[in-house]
The first five atom37 places (N, CA, C, CB, O) and aatype in JSON, in Angstrom:
{
  "aatype": [12, 9, 19, 0, 16, 11, 14, 2, 5, 5, 18, 5, 5, 15, 16, 17, 9, 2, 0, 16, 17, 6, 0, 7, 5, 15, 1, 13, 9, 2, 10, 6, 5, 17, 1, 15, 14, 3, 10, 19, 15, 6, 9, 15, 3, 16, 16, 10, 0, 9, 3, 10, 3, 6, 11, 11, 1, 10, 18, 0, 6, 10, 7, 9, 15, 6, 18, 17, 19, 9, 3, 9, 1, 0, 0, 1, 19, 13, 0, 13, 5, 10, 6, 6, 15, 7, 16, 18, 5, 5, 4, 6, 16, 15, 11, 19, 10, 14, 2, 10, 0, 9, 0, 10, 10, 6, 5, 16, 12, 0, 9, 10, 6, 16, 11, 16, 2, 16, 6, 0, 0, 9, 17, 13, 15, 5, 5, 10],
  "atom_mask": [
    [1, 1, 1, 1, 1],
    [1, 1, 1, 1, 1],
    [1, 1, 1, 1, 1],
    [1, 1, 1, 1, 1],
    [1, 1, 1, 1, 1],
    [1, 1, 1, 1, 1],
    [1, 1, 1, 1, 1],
    [1, 1, 1, 1, 1],
    [1, 1, 1, 1, 1],
    [1, 1, 1, 1, 1],
    [1, 1, 1, 1, 1],
    [1, 1, 1, 1, 1],
    [1, 1, 1, 1, 1],
    [1, 1, 1, 1, 1],
    [1, 1, 1, 1, 1],
    [1, 1, 1, 1, 1],
    [1, 1, 1, 1, 1],
    [1, 1, 1, 1, 1],
    [1, 1, 1, 1, 1],
    [1, 1, 1, 1, 1],
    [1, 1, 1, 1, 1],
    [1, 1, 1, 1, 1],
    [1, 1, 1, 1, 1],
    [1, 1, 1, 0, 1],
    [1, 1, 1, 1, 1],
    [1, 1, 1, 1, 1],
    [1, 1, 1, 1, 1],
    [1, 1, 1, 1, 1],
    [1, 1, 1, 1, 1],
    [1, 1, 1, 1, 1],
    [1, 1, 1, 1, 1],
    [1, 1, 1, 1, 1],
    [1, 1, 1, 1, 1],
    [1, 1, 1, 1, 1],
    [1, 1, 1, 1, 1],
    [1, 1, 1, 1, 1],
    [1, 1, 1, 1, 1],
    [1, 1, 1, 1, 1],
    [1, 1, 1, 1, 1],
    [1, 1, 1, 1, 1],
    [1, 1, 1, 1, 1],
    [1, 1, 1, 1, 1],
    [1, 1, 1, 1, 1],
    [1, 1, 1, 1, 1],
    [1, 1, 1, 1, 1],
    [1, 1, 1, 1, 1],
    [1, 1, 1, 1, 1],
    [1, 1, 1, 1, 1],
    [1, 1, 1, 1, 1],
    [1, 1, 1, 1, 1],
    [1, 1, 1, 1, 1],
    [1, 1, 1, 1, 1],
    [1, 1, 1, 1, 1],
    [1, 1, 1, 1, 1],
    [1, 1, 1, 1, 1],
    [1, 1, 1, 1, 1],
    [1, 1, 1, 1, 1],
    [1, 1, 1, 1, 1],
    [1, 1, 1, 1, 1],
    [1, 1, 1, 1, 1],
    [1, 1, 1, 1, 1],
    [1, 1, 1, 1, 1],
    [1, 1, 1, 0, 1],
    [1, 1, 1, 1, 1],
    [1, 1, 1, 1, 1],
    [1, 1, 1, 1, 1],
    [1, 1, 1, 1, 1],
    [1, 1, 1, 1, 1],
    [1, 1, 1, 1, 1],
    [1, 1, 1, 1, 1],
    [1, 1, 1, 1, 1],
    [1, 1, 1, 1, 1],
    [1, 1, 1, 1, 1],
    [1, 1, 1, 1, 1],
    [1, 1, 1, 1, 1],
    [1, 1, 1, 1, 1],
    [1, 1, 1, 1, 1],
    [1, 1, 1, 1, 1],
    [1, 1, 1, 1, 1],
    [1, 1, 1, 1, 1],
    [1, 1, 1, 1, 1],
    [1, 1, 1, 1, 1],
    [1, 1, 1, 1, 1],
    [1, 1, 1, 1, 1],
    [1, 1, 1, 1, 1],
    [1, 1, 1, 0, 1],
    [1, 1, 1, 1, 1],
    [1, 1, 1, 1, 1],
    [1, 1, 1, 1, 1],
    [1, 1, 1, 1, 1],
    [1, 1, 1, 1, 1],
    [1, 1, 1, 1, 1],
    [1, 1, 1, 1, 1],
    [1, 1, 1, 1, 1],
    [1, 1, 1, 1, 1],
    [1, 1, 1, 1, 1],
    [1, 1, 1, 1, 1],
    [1, 1, 1, 1, 1],
    [1, 1, 1, 1, 1],
    [1, 1, 1, 1, 1],
    [1, 1, 1, 1, 1],
    [1, 1, 1, 1, 1],
    [1, 1, 1, 1, 1],
    [1, 1, 1, 1, 1],
    [1, 1, 1, 1, 1],
    [1, 1, 1, 1, 1],
    [1, 1, 1, 1, 1],
    [1, 1, 1, 1, 1],
    [1, 1, 1, 1, 1],
    [1, 1, 1, 1, 1],
    [1, 1, 1, 1, 1],
    [1, 1, 1, 1, 1],
    [1, 1, 1, 1, 1],
    [1, 1, 1, 1, 1],
    [1, 1, 1, 1, 1],
    [1, 1, 1, 1, 1],
    [1, 1, 1, 1, 1],
    [1, 1, 1, 1, 1],
    [1, 1, 1, 1, 1],
    [1, 1, 1, 1, 1],
    [1, 1, 1, 1, 1],
    [1, 1, 1, 1, 1],
    [1, 1, 1, 1, 1],
    [1, 1, 1, 1, 1],
    [1, 1, 1, 1, 1],
    [1, 1, 1, 1, 1],
    [1, 1, 1, 1, 1],
    [1, 1, 1, 1, 1]
  ],
  "atom_positions": [
    [[13.22, 2.97, -7.52], [13.36, 2.27, -6.27], [13.63, 3.28, -5.16], [14.47, 1.21, -6.35], [14.42, 4.22, -5.33]],
    [[12.99, 3.08, -4.04], [13.16, 3.93, -2.87], [13.92, 3.14, -1.82], [11.77, 4.43, -2.31], [13.65, 1.95, -1.63]],
    [[14.86, 3.75, -1.16], [15.56, 3.11, -0.06], [15.26, 3.89, 1.2], [17.09, 3.02, -0.32], [15.55, 5.09, 1.29]],
    [[14.69, 3.21, 2.18], [14.38, 3.84, 3.47], [15.37, 3.32, 4.49], [12.91, 3.55, 3.91], [15.68, 2.13, 4.51]],
    [[15.87, 4.2, 5.34], [16.87, 3.78, 6.31], [16.47, 4.15, 7.72], [18.21, 4.39, 5.97], [15.86, 5.19, 7.96]],
    [[16.83, 3.29, 8.66], [16.75, 3.54, 10.09], [18.11, 3.18, 10.65], [15.58, 2.72, 10.78], [18.88, 2.5, 9.97]],
    [[18.44, 3.59, 11.86], [19.76, 3.26, 12.39], [20.05, 1.76, 12.31], [19.87, 3.73, 13.84], [19.24, 0.94, 12.74]],
    [[21.2, 1.42, 11.77], [21.68, 0.04, 11.65], [20.81, -0.84, 10.77], [21.79, -0.57, 13.01], [20.97, -2.06, 10.79]],
    [[19.9, -0.27, 10.01], [19.04, -1.07, 9.14], [18.91, -0.37, 7.8], [17.64, -1.29, 9.79], [18.97, 0.86, 7.72]],
    [[18.74, -1.16, 6.76], [18.49, -0.59, 5.44], [17.5, -1.49, 4.72], [19.82, -0.43, 4.62], [17.67, -2.71, 4.7]],
    [[16.48, -0.89, 4.14], [15.45, -1.63, 3.45], [15.32, -1.1, 2.04], [14.1, -1.54, 4.2], [15.33, 0.11, 1.82]],
    [[15.2, -1.99, 1.09], [14.92, -1.56, -0.27], [13.47, -1.92, -0.54], [15.89, -2.23, -1.31], [13.05, -3.06, -0.33]],
    [[12.71, -0.95, -1.01], [11.28, -1.14, -1.24], [10.93, -0.7, -2.65], [10.45, -0.36, -0.19], [11.43, 0.33, -3.12]],
    [[10.09, -1.45, -3.32], [9.56, -0.97, -4.59], [8.25, -0.27, -4.29], [9.37, -2.15, -5.62], [7.18, -0.72, -4.7]],
    [[8.34, 0.84, -3.58], [7.17, 1.55, -3.08], [7.13, 2.94, -3.66], [7.17, 1.6, -1.56], [8.14, 3.65, -3.67]],
    [[5.96, 3.35, -4.14], [5.79, 4.7, -4.63], [5.57, 5.61, -3.43], [4.61, 4.8, -5.63], [4.7, 5.36, -2.6]],
    [[6.35, 6.64, -3.36], [6.19, 7.65, -2.32], [5.99, 8.97, -3.02], [7.43, 7.69, -1.34], [6.7, 9.3, -3.97]],
    [[5.02, 9.73, -2.56], [4.71, 11.0, -3.2], [5.82, 12.0, -2.9], [3.34, 11.54, -2.72], [5.72, 12.81, -1.98]],
    [[6.86, 11.93, -3.69], [8.01, 12.81, -3.5], [8.65, 13.06, -4.86], [9.05, 12.2, -2.49], [8.48, 12.26, -5.79]],
    [[9.37, 14.15, -4.97], [10.08, 14.44, -6.21], [11.55, 14.68, -5.9], [9.46, 15.66, -6.92], [11.9, 15.16, -4.83]],
    [[12.38, 14.33, -6.85], [13.81, 14.51, -6.71], [14.36, 15.2, -7.93], [14.51, 13.16, -6.49], [13.82, 15.07, -9.04]],
    [[15.42, 15.94, -7.72], [16.15, 16.54, -8.83], [16.99, 15.45, -9.48], [17.04, 17.73, -8.35], [17.33, 14.46, -8.84]],
    [[17.32, 15.62, -10.74], [18.16, 14.66, -11.44], [19.47, 14.45, -10.68], [18.45, 15.13, -12.88], [20.13, 15.41, -10.31]],
    [[19.83, 13.21, -10.46], [21.06, 12.87, -9.76], [20.96, 12.92, -8.25], [0.0, 0.0, 0.0], [21.93, 12.58, -7.56]],
    [[19.83, 13.33, -7.72], [19.66, 13.43, -6.27], [19.41, 12.04, -5.68], [18.48, 14.39, -5.93], [18.74, 11.21, -6.3]],
    [[19.93, 11.78, -4.5], [19.77, 10.5, -3.83], [18.3, 10.22, -3.54], [20.57, 10.48, -2.54], [17.54, 11.13, -3.2]],
    [[17.9, 8.97, -3.67], [16.52, 8.56, -3.39], [16.44, 7.83, -2.06], [15.98, 7.67, -4.52], [15.66, 6.89, -1.9]],
    [[17.23, 8.27, -1.11], [17.18, 7.72, 0.23], [16.21, 8.53, 1.06], [18.58, 7.7, 0.88], [16.19, 9.76, 0.99]],
    [[15.41, 7.86, 1.84], [14.51, 8.53, 2.77], [14.92, 8.11, 4.17], [12.99, 8.18, 2.48], [14.79, 6.94, 4.54]],
    [[15.39, 9.04, 4.94], [15.82, 8.78, 6.3], [14.58, 8.8, 7.2], [16.89, 9.82, 6.78], [13.99, 9.86, 7.42]],
    [[14.18, 7.64, 7.7], [12.96, 7.55, 8.5], [13.15, 8.1, 9.91], [12.51, 6.12, 8.58], [12.19, 8.15, 10.69]],
    [[14.35, 8.53, 10.25], [14.55, 9.26, 11.5], [14.23, 10.74, 11.28], [16.0, 9.08, 12.02], [13.91, 11.46, 12.23]],
    [[14.32, 11.19, 10.03], [14.05, 12.58, 9.7], [12.61, 12.77, 9.21], [15.03, 13.06, 8.63], [11.98, 13.78, 9.53]],
    [[12.09, 11.81, 8.47], [10.74, 11.89, 7.91], [9.89, 10.8, 8.52], [10.76, 11.75, 6.36], [10.38, 9.69, 8.77]],
    [[8.64, 11.09, 8.78], [7.77, 10.08, 9.37], [7.4, 9.03, 8.32], [6.51, 10.73, 9.96], [7.38, 9.31, 7.12]],
    [[7.1, 7.84, 8.79], [6.66, 6.77, 7.9], [5.28, 7.1, 7.36], [6.66, 5.4, 8.63], [4.49, 7.76, 8.03]],
    [[4.97, 6.63, 6.15], [3.63, 6.87, 5.63], [2.59, 6.1, 6.44], [3.55, 6.47, 4.14], [2.92, 5.1, 7.08]],
    [[1.35, 6.55, 6.4], [0.26, 5.87, 7.1], [-0.23, 4.65, 6.32], [-0.9, 6.83, 7.33], [-0.71, 3.69, 6.92]],
    [[-0.1, 4.69, 5.0], [-0.62, 3.63, 4.14], [0.37, 3.35, 3.03], [-2.0, 4.01, 3.56], [0.87, 4.27, 2.37]],
    [[0.64, 2.08, 2.82], [1.47, 1.64, 1.7], [0.68, 0.58, 0.96], [2.88, 1.1, 2.17], [0.05, -0.27, 1.59]],
    [[0.72, 0.63, -0.37], [0.09, -0.43, -1.15], [1.07, -0.96, -2.17], [-1.19, 0.08, -1.85], [1.91, -0.24, -2.69]],
    [[0.94, -2.23, -2.42], [1.73, -2.91, -3.44], [0.77, -3.4, -4.51], [2.57, -4.09, -2.84], [-0.28, -3.97, -4.19]],
    [[1.11, -3.18, -5.76], [0.34, -3.71, -6.88], [1.01, -5.01, -7.28], [0.26, -2.68, -8.09], [2.14, -5.01, -7.78]],
    [[0.32, -6.13, -7.07], [0.92, -7.44, -7.29], [0.43, -8.06, -8.59], [0.62, -8.36, -6.14], [-0.77, -8.19, -8.83]],
    [[1.39, -8.43, -9.39], [1.1, -9.2, -10.59], [1.8, -10.55, -10.44], [1.56, -8.45, -11.9], [1.16, -11.6, -10.41]],
    [[3.11, -10.49, -10.34], [3.89, -11.72, -10.18], [4.56, -11.8, -8.81], [4.95, -11.81, -11.27], [5.31, -12.74, -8.55]],
    [[4.3, -10.84, -7.93], [5.01, -10.76, -6.64], [4.1, -11.0, -5.44], [5.66, -9.41, -6.51], [4.45, -10.61, -4.33]],
    [[2.95, -11.62, -5.63], [1.97, -11.76, -4.56], [2.55, -12.42, -3.31], [0.78, -12.55, -5.05], [2.33, -11.94, -2.2]],
    [[3.27, -13.52, -3.47], [3.82, -14.23, -2.31], [4.8, -13.35, -1.53], [4.51, -15.52, -2.76], [4.78, -13.34, -0.3]],
    [[5.65, -12.63, -2.23], [6.61, -11.73, -1.58], [5.88, -10.6, -0.87], [7.62, -11.17, -2.61], [6.22, -10.23, 0.25]],
    [[4.86, -10.04, -1.54], [4.12, -8.91, -0.96], [3.36, -9.32, 0.3], [3.15, -8.35, -1.99], [3.22, -8.52, 1.22]],
    [[2.85, -10.55, 0.34], [2.09, -11.02, 1.5], [2.96, -11.59, 2.61], [1.09, -12.06, 1.06], [2.47, -11.91, 3.69]],
    [[4.25, -11.72, 2.35], [5.15, -12.29, 3.36], [6.25, -11.29, 3.71], [5.77, -13.61, 2.86], [6.17, -10.6, 4.73]],
    [[7.28, -11.22, 2.89], [8.45, -10.39, 3.19], [8.11, -8.92, 3.34], [9.49, -10.57, 2.12], [8.51, -8.28, 4.31]],
    [[7.39, -8.37, 2.37], [7.09, -6.93, 2.44], [6.12, -6.62, 3.57], [6.51, -6.44, 1.1], [6.2, -5.56, 4.18]],
    [[5.21, -7.53, 3.84], [4.28, -7.32, 4.95], [5.05, -7.22, 6.27], [3.24, -8.47, 5.02], [4.76, -6.35, 7.09]],
    [[6.02, -8.1, 6.48], [6.85, -8.03, 7.7], [7.68, -6.75, 7.72], [7.79, -9.27, 7.8], [7.82, -6.11, 8.77]],
    [[8.23, -6.37, 6.57], [9.04, -5.16, 6.46], [8.23, -3.93, 6.85], [9.59, -5.0, 5.04], [8.68, -3.12, 7.66]],
    [[7.03, -3.79, 6.29], [6.22, -2.61, 6.56], [5.74, -2.59, 8.01], [5.03, -2.57, 5.62], [5.59, -1.52, 8.6]],
    [[5.49, -3.76, 8.58], [5.12, -3.81, 10.0], [6.29, -3.31, 10.85], [4.71, -5.26, 10.43], [6.09, -2.53, 11.79]],
    [[7.49, -3.75, 10.52], [8.67, -3.32, 11.27], [8.91, -1.82, 11.13], [9.9, -4.08, 10.79], [9.42, -1.18, 12.05]],
    [[8.55, -1.26, 9.98], [8.69, 0.18, 9.76], [7.56, 0.98, 10.41], [8.74, 0.48, 8.27], [7.62, 2.21, 10.45]],
    [[6.54, 0.29, 10.93], [5.46, 0.96, 11.64], [4.41, 1.57, 10.73], [0.0, 0.0, 0.0], [3.74, 2.53, 11.11]],
    [[4.25, 1.02, 9.53], [3.24, 1.5, 8.59], [1.87, 1.08, 9.12], [3.48, 0.94, 7.14], [1.62, -0.11, 9.3]],
    [[0.98, 2.04, 9.37], [-0.31, 1.76, 10.0], [-1.19, 0.82, 9.2], [-1.05, 3.04, 10.22], [-1.88, -0.03, 9.76]],
    [[-1.17, 0.97, 7.88], [-2.04, 0.15, 7.05], [-1.28, -0.26, 5.8], [-3.34, 0.92, 6.67], [-0.52, 0.52, 5.23]],
    [[-1.5, -1.49, 5.38], [-0.81, -2.06, 4.23], [-1.82, -2.79, 3.37], [0.34, -3.03, 4.67], [-2.56, -3.65, 3.85]],
    [[-1.84, -2.44, 2.07], [-2.75, -3.1, 1.13], [-1.93, -3.79, 0.06], [-3.73, -2.07, 0.49], [-0.91, -3.27, -0.4]],
    [[-2.37, -4.98, -0.32], [-1.81, -5.69, -1.46], [-2.93, -5.84, -2.48], [-1.2, -7.09, -1.04], [-3.95, -6.46, -2.21]],
    [[-2.73, -5.27, -3.65], [-3.74, -5.3, -4.7], [-3.32, -6.36, -5.71], [-3.91, -3.9, -5.38], [-2.37, -6.18, -6.48]],
    [[-4.05, -7.47, -5.68], [-3.78, -8.61, -6.56], [-4.52, -8.38, -7.87], [-4.2, -9.97, -5.9], [-5.72, -8.63, -7.94]],
    [[-3.83, -7.89, -8.88], [-4.51, -7.53, -10.12], [-4.94, -8.75, -10.92], [-3.61, -6.66, -10.96], [-5.88, -8.66, -11.71]],
    [[-4.29, -9.87, -10.73], [-4.69, -11.08, -11.47], [-6.04, -11.62, -10.98], [-3.62, -12.17, -11.32], [-6.84, -12.08, -11.79]],
    [[-6.28, -11.57, -9.69], [-7.53, -12.1, -9.13], [-8.52, -10.99, -8.78], [-7.22, -12.93, -7.89], [-9.59, -11.28, -8.25]],
    [[-8.18, -9.74, -9.06], [-9.04, -8.59, -8.78], [-9.51, -8.59, -7.32], [-10.26, -8.58, -9.72], [-10.7, -8.5, -7.03]],
    [[-8.54, -8.7, -6.42], [-8.86, -8.67, -4.99], [-7.85, -7.81, -4.25], [-8.89, -10.1, -4.39], [-6.75, -7.54, -4.74]],
    [[-8.26, -7.38, -3.07], [-7.41, -6.53, -2.25], [-7.27, -7.16, -0.87], [-7.99, -5.08, -2.14], [-8.26, -7.5, -0.22]],
    [[-6.03, -7.32, -0.44], [-5.73, -7.76, 0.92], [-5.37, -6.5, 1.7], [-4.56, -8.84, 0.97], [-4.42, -5.8, 1.34]],
    [[-6.11, -6.2, 2.75], [-5.84, -5.0, 3.54], [-5.52, -5.41, 4.97], [-7.04, -4.02, 3.51], [-6.18, -6.27, 5.55]],
    [[-4.49, -4.78, 5.52], [-4.03, -5.11, 6.86], [-3.85, -3.83, 7.67], [-2.7, -5.92, 6.81], [-3.45, -2.8, 7.14]],
    [[-4.16, -3.93, 8.96], [-3.91, -2.83, 9.89], [-2.92, -3.3, 10.95], [-5.24, -2.34, 10.54], [-2.98, -4.43, 11.42]],
    [[-2.02, -2.39, 11.31], [-0.98, -2.71, 12.28], [-1.57, -2.71, 13.69], [0.19, -1.71, 12.19], [-2.15, -1.72, 14.13]],
    [[-1.4, -3.83, 14.38], [-1.88, -3.97, 15.75], [-0.82, -3.44, 16.72], [-2.23, -5.45, 16.06], [0.33, -3.24, 16.33]],
    [[-1.2, -3.23, 17.96], [-0.25, -2.77, 18.98], [0.88, -3.77, 19.18], [-0.97, -2.54, 20.31], [1.98, -3.39, 19.6]],
    [[0.62, -5.04, 18.87], [1.65, -6.08, 19.0], [2.74, -5.96, 17.94], [1.01, -7.45, 18.93], [3.76, -6.64, 18.02]],
    [[2.51, -5.09, 16.92], [3.5, -4.92, 15.87], [3.29, -5.85, 14.69], [0.0, 0.0, 0.0], [4.14, -5.93, 13.81]],
    [[2.15, -6.56, 14.67], [1.84, -7.45, 13.55], [0.58, -6.94, 12.85], [1.65, -8.91, 14.03], [-0.22, -6.2, 13.43]],
    [[0.43, -7.35, 11.61], [-0.74, -6.94, 10.84], [-1.89, -7.91, 11.04], [-0.39, -6.84, 9.36], [-1.71, -9.12, 11.15]],
    [[-3.09, -7.33, 11.09], [-4.34, -8.09, 11.13], [-5.15, -7.68, 9.9], [-5.14, -7.83, 12.48], [-5.29, -6.5, 9.61]],
    [[-5.67, -8.68, 9.18], [-6.47, -8.36, 8.0], [-7.71, -7.57, 8.42], [-6.88, -9.64, 7.24], [-8.29, -7.82, 9.48]],
    [[-8.11, -6.61, 7.59], [-9.26, -5.75, 7.91], [-10.19, -5.63, 6.71], [-8.79, -4.35, 8.36], [-9.8, -5.88, 5.57]],
    [[-11.41, -5.24, 6.99], [-12.42, -5.05, 5.94], [-12.7, -3.58, 5.68], [-13.71, -5.77, 6.31], [-13.31, -3.22, 4.67]],
    [[-12.27, -2.71, 6.6], [-12.51, -1.28, 6.5], [-11.22, -0.54, 6.86], [-13.68, -0.83, 7.41], [-10.55, -0.88, 7.83]],
    [[-10.9, 0.48, 6.08], [-9.7, 1.27, 6.34], [-9.91, 2.21, 7.51], [-9.31, 2.06, 5.1], [-11.0, 2.76, 7.7]],
    [[-8.86, 2.39, 8.3], [-8.85, 3.42, 9.33], [-8.13, 4.67, 8.81], [-8.18, 2.91, 10.62], [-8.46, 5.79, 9.21]],
    [[-7.16, 4.46, 7.92], [-6.41, 5.58, 7.36], [-7.31, 6.42, 6.46], [-5.18, 5.07, 6.58], [-7.26, 7.65, 6.49]],
    [[-8.12, 5.76, 5.65], [-9.12, 6.42, 4.82], [-10.46, 6.08, 5.46], [-9.05, 5.95, 3.28], [-11.11, 5.11, 5.08]],
    [[-10.88, 6.88, 6.43], [-11.97, 6.52, 7.34], [-13.21, 5.92, 6.66], [-12.38, 7.71, 8.11], [-13.81, 6.51, 5.76]],
    [[-13.54, 4.74, 7.14], [-14.74, 4.01, 6.75], [-14.76, 3.54, 5.3], [-15.92, 4.86, 6.98], [-15.82, 3.15, 4.8]],
    [[-13.62, 3.56, 4.61], [-13.58, 3.03, 3.25], [-13.61, 1.5, 3.33], [-12.32, 3.54, 2.49], [-12.69, 0.89, 3.88]],
    [[-14.64, 0.91, 2.77], [-14.76, -0.54, 2.74], [-13.82, -1.09, 1.68], [-16.22, -0.99, 2.47], [-13.83, -0.64, 0.54]],
    [[-13.01, -2.06, 2.06], [-12.07, -2.67, 1.12], [-12.84, -3.34, -0.02], [-11.16, -3.7, 1.84], [-12.37, -3.38, -1.15]],
    [[-14.02, -3.88, 0.27], [-14.86, -4.51, -0.75], [-15.2, -3.53, -1.88], [-16.15, -5.06, -0.13], [-15.37, -3.94, -3.03]],
    [[-15.29, -2.25, -1.55], [-15.57, -1.24, -2.57], [-14.44, -1.16, -3.58], [-15.8, 0.12, -1.91], [-14.69, -0.94, -4.77]],
    [[-13.21, -1.32, -3.12], [-12.07, -1.34, -4.04], [-12.15, -2.53, -4.97], [-10.75, -1.36, -3.26], [-11.88, -2.41, -6.17]],
    [[-12.53, -3.68, -4.42], [-12.65, -4.88, -5.25], [-13.79, -4.74, -6.26], [-12.88, -6.13, -4.37], [-13.67, -5.19, -7.4]],
    [[-14.88, -4.13, -5.85], [-16.0, -3.89, -6.77], [-15.56, -2.97, -7.91], [-17.2, -3.28, -6.03], [-15.95, -3.17, -9.06]],
    [[-14.77, -1.98, -7.58], [-14.26, -1.06, -8.6], [-13.36, -1.8, -9.57], [-13.51, 0.12, -7.96], [-13.41, -1.56, -10.78]],
    [[-12.53, -2.7, -9.06], [-11.67, -3.5, -9.94], [-12.51, -4.36, -10.87], [-10.72, -4.39, -9.1], [-12.15, -4.52, -12.04]],
    [[-13.6, -4.9, -10.38], [-14.48, -5.71, -11.22], [-15.11, -4.87, -12.32], [-15.57, -6.38, -10.37], [-15.24, -5.33, -13.46]],
    [[-15.49, -3.65, -12.01], [-16.07, -2.74, -13.01], [-15.06, -2.44, -14.12], [-16.53, -1.43, -12.34], [-15.44, -2.28, -15.28]],
    [[-13.78, -2.37, -13.75], [-12.74, -2.08, -14.74], [-12.62, -3.16, -15.81], [-11.41, -1.91, -14.05], [-12.04, -2.92, -16.86]],
    [[-13.16, -4.34, -15.55], [-13.1, -5.41, -16.55], [-14.01, -5.12, -17.74], [-13.48, -6.74, -15.92], [-13.78, -5.63, -18.84]],
    [[-15.05, -4.31, -17.53], [-16.0, -4.04, -18.62], [-16.18, -2.55, -18.93], [-17.33, -4.63, -18.28], [-16.76, -2.2, -19.95]],
    [[-15.69, -1.69, -18.07], [-15.87, -0.25, -18.24], [-14.52, 0.44, -18.35], [-16.68, 0.34, -17.07], [-13.47, -0.17, -18.11]],
    [[-14.55, 1.71, -18.71], [-13.32, 2.5, -18.81], [-12.86, 2.94, -17.41], [-13.53, 3.73, -19.72], [-13.62, 2.85, -16.44]],
    [[-11.64, 3.41, -17.34], [-11.12, 3.95, -16.07], [-12.0, 5.09, -15.58], [-9.66, 4.43, -16.25], [-12.29, 5.19, -14.38]],
    [[-12.42, 5.96, -16.5], [-13.25, 7.1, -16.12], [-14.59, 6.64, -15.56], [-13.48, 8.02, -17.31], [-15.05, 7.15, -14.54]],
    [[-15.21, 5.68, -16.21], [-16.5, 5.17, -15.73], [-16.35, 4.52, -14.35], [-17.09, 4.16, -16.75], [-17.2, 4.71, -13.48]],
    [[-15.28, 3.76, -14.16], [-15.05, 3.12, -12.87], [-14.78, 4.17, -11.79], [-13.87, 2.12, -12.96], [-15.26, 4.04, -10.66]],
    [[-14.02, 5.21, -12.12], [-13.73, 6.27, -11.16], [-14.99, 7.03, -10.77], [-12.69, 7.24, -11.73], [-15.17, 7.38, -9.6]],
    [[-15.85, 7.29, -11.74], [-17.11, 7.97, -11.43], [-17.96, 7.1, -10.53], [-17.88, 8.31, -12.73], [-18.52, 7.58, -9.54]],
    [[-18.06, 5.81, -10.85], [-18.85, 4.9, -10.03], [-18.29, 4.88, -8.6], [-18.84, 3.48, -10.63], [-19.05, 4.96, -7.63]],
    [[-16.98, 4.77, -8.48], [-16.33, 4.72, -7.18], [-16.65, 5.98, -6.37], [-14.8, 4.56, -7.35], [-17.04, 5.89, -5.21]],
    [[-16.5, 7.13, -6.99], [-16.74, 8.39, -6.28], [-18.2, 8.53, -5.86], [-16.33, 9.59, -7.15], [-18.49, 9.16, -4.84]],
    [[-19.1, 7.97, -6.61], [-20.52, 8.02, -6.25], [-20.83, 7.15, -5.04], [-21.38, 7.59, -7.43], [-21.84, 7.36, -4.36]],
    [[-19.98, 6.18, -4.76], [-20.2, 5.27, -3.63], [-19.73, 5.87, -2.31], [-19.5, 3.96, -3.88], [-20.11, 5.4, -1.24]],
    [[-18.89, 6.89, -2.4], [-18.31, 7.47, -1.19], [-19.25, 8.43, -0.51], [-17.04, 8.18, -1.52], [-18.9, 9.0, 0.53]]
  ]
}
């Protein structure tokens, strides 16, 4: 679990952040010291409603430019981009990963139902 903090606020997120810690080291990320990530994704199995409501509002408040919810049960991806108003708008193409069509992610998920991870990854990379 990662805890991100801003002045007078504390958020607990089940978010993977590309960071490493020494054993016993605090897993707090001070967002006044480190910039917020450009893209956060949640892998949803049983948490879809929370990911599309509470976490979506949380990430918007933290200023995350793009937020994806990957619904593994229905093999679909909900992608949102942060508007100037501070709210998310659903999108079909990523701005953080320029011109990546969200539909391509869903197609890759569909391939995973019948092919191996390696085969799906090769197919995905050939589409880029």
